[in-house]
Backbone bond lengths (Angstrom), bond angles and torsions (degrees), N, CA, C in turn:
res aa  C-N    CA-C-N  psi(-1)  N-CA   C-N-CA  omega(-1)  CA-C   N-CA-C  phi
1 X - - - 1.439 - - 1.517 111.41 -
2 X 1.306 117.13 -21.39 1.468 120.25 -177.29 1.519 109.64 -70.78
3 X 1.289 115.77 131.36 1.456 123.19 -175.85 1.519 108.31 -113.27
4 X 1.329 116.44 132.83 1.464 120.60 -179.48 1.515 111.94 -62.79
5 X 1.331 118.29 -22.53 1.457 121.85 179.90 1.527 112.65 -78.32
6 X 1.325 117.41 -15.35 1.455 120.65 178.49 1.518 109.04 -85.59
7 X 1.312 116.53 119.25 1.454 120.25 179.47 1.509 108.70 -125.31
8 X 1.293 116.62 167.56 1.452 121.48 176.70 1.505 108.95 -142.61
9 X 1.300 114.69 157.46 1.454 121.72 179.27 1.530 108.06 -85.60
10 X 1.302 116.80 94.15 1.468 120.79 -177.39 1.524 111.93 -66.09
11 X 1.320 117.96 -22.58 1.466 120.13 179.20 1.529 111.38 -67.95
12 X 1.332 117.18 -20.41 1.463 120.81 178.97 1.517 111.66 -79.18
13 X 1.308 117.32 -11.00 1.462 121.89 -177.34 1.520 109.18 -102.83
14 X 1.315 115.96 115.54 1.465 118.90 177.27 1.522 109.16 -88.84
15 X 1.307 118.41 -156.93 1.454 120.99 -176.33 1.529 112.47 -74.97
16 X 1.323 118.79 -9.73 1.461 121.85 178.18 1.522 109.96 -78.67
17 X 1.312 116.02 138.10 1.453 120.17 175.13 1.520 107.76 -98.07
18 X 1.316 115.95 88.40 1.462 121.73 -175.51 1.522 112.92 -64.98
19 X 1.302 118.82 -14.80 1.458 120.28 179.62 1.529 112.06 -90.82
20 X 1.312 117.70 1.47 1.462 123.00 -175.90 1.530 110.34 -102.95
21 X 1.320 116.32 129.71 1.470 121.40 178.93 1.526 111.82 -58.23
22 X 1.310 118.28 -30.52 1.465 121.48 -179.60 1.525 111.11 -60.55
23 X 1.325 117.05 -42.70 1.464 120.26 177.75 1.525 110.15 -59.17
24 X 1.342 116.53 -49.55 1.463 120.82 -175.67 1.520 111.83 -68.80
25 X 1.327 117.67 -37.22 1.466 119.44 177.31 1.520 110.63 -61.23
26 X 1.324 116.86 -44.01 1.462 120.09 178.32 1.528 110.50 -63.70
27 X 1.304 116.35 -44.25 1.466 120.25 179.69 1.531 110.79 -57.70
28 X 1.338 116.61 -46.26 1.462 119.64 -177.18 1.529 112.58 -77.04
29 X 1.322 118.64 -22.91 1.471 119.58 172.64 1.524 109.76 -70.20
30 X 1.332 115.92 -33.89 1.469 120.85 -179.18 1.524 112.95 -79.96
31 X 1.342 117.54 -30.62 1.467 120.39 -175.28 1.521 110.05 -157.27
32 X 1.320 116.71 111.25 1.451 120.97 179.28 1.525 112.87 -103.47
33 X 1.336 117.73 11.70 1.459 118.84 179.11 1.529 109.97 -66.62
34 X 1.320 115.48 148.70 1.461 121.49 -178.99 1.525 110.16 -57.40
35 X 1.334 114.41 134.60 1.458 119.30 179.71 1.521 109.06 -146.09
36 X 1.320 117.06 122.41 1.455 122.56 175.63 1.520 109.08 -103.78
37 X 1.335 116.49 117.24 1.453 121.41 175.18 1.532 108.02 -71.54
38 X 1.284 115.73 141.83 1.468 123.60 172.84 1.524 112.64 64.63
39 X 1.322 118.52 -84.92 1.463 122.50 -174.60 1.522 110.45 -121.34
40 X 1.323 116.22 145.50 1.466 120.22 170.62 1.531 107.08 -89.06
41 X 1.318 116.39 174.82 1.464 120.24 -175.95 1.528 112.21 -59.68
42 X 1.311 117.78 -37.36 1.472 120.22 -179.23 1.529 111.29 -55.92
43 X 1.318 117.41 -35.98 1.460 120.96 179.39 1.516 113.61 -77.06
44 X 1.323 116.55 -23.73 1.463 121.64 -177.46 1.520 113.53 -100.02
45 X 1.321 116.89 -20.79 1.467 120.39 -170.56 1.534 114.52 -56.92
46 X 1.337 120.55 -37.19 1.472 117.04 178.53 1.535 112.53 -58.88
47 X 1.329 117.19 -40.63 1.471 120.55 177.82 1.520 111.27 -71.33
48 X 1.317 116.42 -45.89 1.461 119.90 -178.67 1.526 110.28 -61.16
49 X 1.310 116.93 -47.54 1.474 120.71 -179.55 1.530 111.12 -63.85
50 X 1.320 117.08 -33.59 1.468 120.64 -178.66 1.524 112.18 -69.62
51 X 1.336 116.45 -38.13 1.453 119.98 -171.99 1.521 115.44 -108.58
52 X 1.317 117.79 -15.18 1.461 120.00 -177.15 1.528 108.86 -122.07
53 X 1.328 117.53 107.02 1.466 120.16 178.78 1.535 111.10 -61.31
54 X 1.310 116.13 151.40 1.467 121.82 -179.15 1.523 112.69 -57.95
55 X 1.309 117.87 -28.22 1.469 122.10 -178.34 1.526 113.22 -81.32
56 X 1.315 118.75 -1.12 1.470 122.98 -175.41 1.521 112.32 -68.41
57 X 1.323 114.75 147.26 1.463 121.43 168.50 1.532 104.97 -90.32
58 X 1.337 116.40 116.98 1.462 122.71 -171.26 1.526 110.00 -112.13
59 X 1.324 116.52 135.91 1.460 122.41 171.26 1.514 107.87 -106.11
60 X 1.336 115.51 123.19 1.464 122.52 176.89 1.529 106.64 -105.78
61 X 1.342 116.75 107.08 1.468 119.79 -178.27 1.526 109.94 -89.17
62 X 1.323 116.40 141.92 1.459 121.14 -179.34 1.518 111.43 61.09
63 X 1.318 116.36 47.95 1.469 121.17 -173.03 1.521 113.98 -65.10
64 X 1.330 117.71 -29.69 1.468 119.83 -177.13 1.519 110.31 53.11
65 X 1.328 116.14 -142.43 1.464 119.98 178.59 1.531 111.07 -112.75
66 X 1.314 115.51 28.12 1.462 121.41 179.21 1.527 110.74 -68.15
67 X 1.318 115.86 157.02 1.462 122.28 -179.28 1.528 112.62 -94.61
68 X 1.319 118.14 4.24 1.461 121.14 -175.57 1.527 111.69 -57.14
69 X 1.324 117.72 -48.21 1.469 120.10 -178.14 1.525 111.25 -63.90
70 X 1.309 117.24 -42.59 1.466 121.57 176.89 1.537 109.91 -58.83
71 X 1.307 116.42 -45.05 1.463 120.61 179.98 1.523 111.60 -66.54
72 X 1.327 117.50 -33.70 1.461 120.40 176.23 1.526 110.44 -64.58
73 X 1.330 117.00 -40.61 1.462 120.72 177.06 1.530 109.94 -62.98
74 X 1.319 117.29 -43.34 1.468 120.70 177.14 1.526 110.87 -60.55
75 X 1.334 116.35 -27.55 1.457 122.44 -179.79 1.537 112.01 -85.62
76 X 1.345 117.15 -6.04 1.462 120.18 175.63 1.512 116.97 116.83
77 X 1.336 118.56 -4.10 1.466 120.46 178.20 1.527 109.39 -71.15
78 X 1.342 116.38 142.44 1.458 121.16 -169.88 1.518 115.64 -114.41
79 X 1.334 117.98 -11.69 1.461 118.74 -172.70 1.526 109.90 -148.80
80 X 1.337 116.00 92.53 1.463 121.20 -178.57 1.519 109.02 -122.73
81 X 1.320 115.72 119.27 1.457 122.65 176.16 1.519 106.35 -98.77
82 X 1.331 116.79 122.48 1.465 123.07 -177.79 1.521 108.85 -109.81
83 X 1.320 116.14 129.63 1.469 119.31 176.90 1.523 109.53 -125.87
84 X 1.335 113.89 150.84 1.458 121.14 176.79 1.519 108.02 -154.84
85 X 1.309 116.17 153.08 1.458 122.43 -179.60 1.540 112.34 -75.36
86 X 1.331 117.01 -17.55 1.463 121.17 -176.03 1.525 112.20 -94.68
87 X 1.327 117.34 113.35 1.468 119.32 176.12 1.534 112.42 -64.88
88 X 1.319 117.06 -25.76 1.470 121.29 178.95 1.524 109.92 -62.66
89 X 1.327 117.15 -50.45 1.466 120.19 -178.15 1.524 111.27 -71.32
90 X 1.316 117.85 -35.77 1.471 120.09 179.66 1.526 109.91 -64.13
91 X 1.307 117.80 -44.38 1.472 120.45 178.06 1.534 110.54 -60.36
92 X 1.313 116.88 -43.37 1.470 120.81 179.22 1.528 110.97 -63.37
93 X 1.332 117.41 -42.13 1.463 120.98 -179.15 1.530 111.01 -70.76
94 X 1.325 117.79 -35.00 1.463 120.67 175.84 1.528 110.60 -61.70
95 X 1.320 116.13 -42.39 1.469 120.18 178.05 1.528 110.91 -67.46
96 X 1.316 116.84 -44.31 1.459 121.17 -177.09 1.532 111.99 -62.93
97 X 1.337 116.40 -37.86 1.456 120.55 -174.26 1.532 112.90 -112.48
98 X 1.323 117.04 26.37 1.468 120.08 -178.29 1.530 112.27 -61.33
99 X 1.317 118.37 -23.22 1.467 122.44 179.77 1.534 112.67 -99.32
100 X 1.329 116.45 14.43 1.470 120.57 178.50 1.533 107.33 -117.66
101 X 1.342 116.70 92.53 1.472 119.67 -174.05 1.532 114.28 -66.03
102 X 1.324 118.00 -15.76 1.467 120.37 179.79 1.526 112.19 -75.18
103 X 1.339 116.72 -13.79 1.462 121.52 -178.09 1.524 110.49 -111.64
104 X 1.327 115.59 130.63 1.459 121.58 173.72 1.525 107.69 -124.20
105 X 1.327 116.41 137.51 1.464 121.79 -178.81 1.514 109.65 -120.97
106 X 1.346 116.19 132.43 1.462 122.68 -178.02 1.527 110.06 -138.37
107 X 1.325 115.35 137.90 1.458 120.02 171.97 1.527 107.22 -77.79
108 X 1.326 115.38 122.86 1.459 119.54 -178.30 1.521 109.72 -162.19
109 X 1.315 115.46 144.23 1.458 123.07 175.65 1.525 108.43 -92.80
110 X 1.323 117.50 129.88 1.473 120.51 -179.40 1.528 112.40 -63.37
111 X 1.318 117.13 -13.13 1.462 120.26 178.07 1.524 111.90 -82.46
112 X 1.324 116.91 -10.92 1.467 121.37 176.48 1.526 109.18 -146.99
113 X 1.310 115.35 90.28 1.467 120.93 178.23 1.525 109.57 -110.82
114 X 1.343 115.23 37.72 1.464 121.52 -175.75 1.524 113.24 -65.69
115 X 1.320 118.63 -14.87 1.463 119.54 177.74 1.536 111.73 -74.63
116 X 1.332 117.23 -9.48 1.463 121.36 174.21 1.523 109.07 -101.14
117 X 1.309 116.24 133.91 1.454 120.85 178.60 1.515 111.90 -77.43
118 X 1.320 115.28 164.37 1.458 120.98 175.03 1.525 109.66 -59.05
119 X 1.308 115.98 145.40 1.471 123.39 175.69 1.532 112.26 57.04
120 X 1.326 117.52 34.47 1.463 120.23 -176.83 1.527 113.86 -93.55
121 X 1.328 118.02 -0.45 1.463 121.55 178.46 1.525 109.90 -133.84
122 X 1.325 113.97 153.01 1.460 119.65 175.34 1.523 111.11 -90.94
123 X 1.334 116.67 -24.95 1.464 121.14 -179.42 1.522 109.43 -154.29
124 X 1.315 115.53 150.77 1.465 123.01 176.06 1.519 107.11 -126.95
125 X 1.335 115.80 131.01 1.462 120.46 178.34 1.523 108.62 -118.22
126 X 1.310 115.22 129.11 1.461 122.97 174.70 1.517 107.57 -129.27
127 X 1.321 116.47 118.11 1.464 119.52 179.80 1.516 112.92 -97.36
128 X 1.307 119.50 -14.88 1.458 119.16 -177.17 1.516 115.17 -169.67
129 X 1.320 117.22 -0.88 1.465 119.56 -176.47 1.518 112.14 -64.01
130 X 1.315 117.20 -40.17 1.459 119.08 179.86 1.529 111.06 -61.12
131 X 1.334 117.33 -39.30 1.466 120.02 174.58 1.525 110.92 -59.14
132 X 1.331 116.57 -43.11 1.464 120.59 179.42 1.526 111.29 -62.51
133 X 1.321 115.96 -44.42 1.471 120.86 178.45 1.531 109.99 -59.13
134 X 1.323 117.03 -39.29 1.464 120.89 -177.34 1.526 112.78 -71.09
135 X 1.321 118.19 -8.05 1.460 120.81 175.84 1.527 111.99 -100.37
136 X 1.312 117.43 5.33 1.459 120.80 -177.83 1.517 112.92 -102.78
137 X 1.308 113.60 -177.20 1.462 120.62 177.16 1.530 108.73 -69.39
138 X 1.310 117.24 146.45 1.471 123.55 179.03 1.524 110.97 53.42
139 X 1.326 115.98 41.45 1.463 121.97 -172.49 1.531 114.79 -53.78
140 X 1.318 120.66 -53.95 1.465 118.54 -178.35 1.527 112.92 -60.09
141 X 1.307 116.15 -40.63 1.467 120.65 178.77 1.527 110.27 -63.96
142 X 1.323 117.20 -45.77 1.467 120.82 -179.28 1.520 111.91 -67.96
143 X 1.310 117.59 -35.36 1.467 120.43 175.86 1.528 109.58 -63.25
144 X 1.307 116.69 -41.59 1.464 120.57 177.90 1.530 110.70 -62.57
145 X 1.326 116.86 -41.61 1.466 120.75 177.95 1.529 110.19 -61.89
146 X 1.331 116.62 -47.10 1.461 120.97 -179.79 1.528 110.68 -58.48
147 X 1.323 117.09 -50.02 1.455 120.64 -177.76 1.529 111.82 -66.59
148 X 1.315 116.52 -33.19 1.461 120.34 175.89 1.525 110.59 -65.92
149 X 1.314 116.86 -42.55 1.466 121.22 176.83 1.524 110.29 -60.45
150 X 1.325 117.15 -47.87 1.460 121.53 -178.77 1.527 111.21 -63.77
151 X 1.313 116.81 -38.60 1.468 120.47 -174.17 1.526 112.51 -64.42
152 X 1.313 118.14 -22.61 1.467 119.33 -178.58 1.526 113.13 -85.75
153 X 1.321 117.24 -4.58 1.457 119.98 -173.60 1.505 116.16 -82.13
154 X 1.311 119.23 -31.80 1.460 116.93 -171.77 1.517 113.12 -138.22
155 X 1.316 114.09 153.59 1.455 122.45 174.49 1.515 108.41 -79.03
156 X 1.302 116.50 154.31 1.463 120.65 173.33 1.522 108.34 -71.97
157 X 1.317 116.71 117.25 1.454 121.26 -179.02 1.512 112.10 -126.67
158 X 1.309 118.41 -12.43 1.448 121.49 -171.73 1.527 109.41 -118.40
159 X 1.309 115.69 132.05 1.447 120.83 -179.88 1.519 109.17 -126.51
160 X 1.305 117.16 136.78 1.455 120.59 177.14 1.514 108.69 -156.45
161 X 1.302 116.11 137.75 1.461 119.60 176.97 1.520 110.59 -69.27
162 X 1.330 117.49 -25.16 1.459 120.86 -177.13 1.525 112.72 -82.01
163 X 1.314 117.31 -14.95 1.471 119.70 -173.03 1.520 111.07 -112.93
164 X 1.283 115.98 140.12 1.451 121.79 169.87 1.521 106.77 -96.41
165 X 1.321 117.34 127.07 1.459 121.17 -177.53 1.518 109.38 -97.10
166 X 1.298 114.60 142.00 1.461 120.66 -178.57 1.525 109.08 -83.73
167 X 1.289 116.89 125.28 1.447 127.06 172.50 1.513 116.08 59.37
168 X 1.295 121.18 8.73 1.462 123.78 178.28 1.517 113.43 58.03
169 X 1.306 118.18 30.62 1.461 118.89 176.30 1.510 112.49 -139.52
170 X 1.297 118.38 -11.30 1.460 119.07 -175.54 1.505 110.47 -150.47
171 X 1.333 116.70 135.06 1.451 119.94 171.72 1.508 106.01 -87.18
172 X 1.302 117.23 123.94 1.454 121.11 -170.33 1.512 109.20 -136.52
173 X 1.326 116.86 129.04 1.467 122.23 175.70 1.503 108.35 -87.07
């Protein structure tokens, strides 16, 4: 599956293996405070609201302990499935949001999401998981696996001249 045309910026990868659950488990054992990588929901909401209807079933991959899903619920979203490779963070998020029925948290590796059926989501949001995958072993191959898994989840429902859609089957952030 590895293609010679697929390259990655190895200088962006330090000694941490961001694609390994061990790294994330240690990180979340040391600090479980809420942390949003890159952008918080306020910075993303205009795009999310424009392309993802409130009634959508949303998959948030690599959710970590970010507040994005919580903020989406406050904004009116009703069905967000959050997955992460770290059982430590998933357990913490399950406890934190046990009284928020719109949020579900599951320990899952984006390289094997076989417990979800084809076309089971209206939208998939990834804020940084692909970057993490690209810092791991067999990065191009694993990135292809991740994107292949995501591509089977949703029908193409969103059209925009400003956006390039991946594989014509899924709107993906």
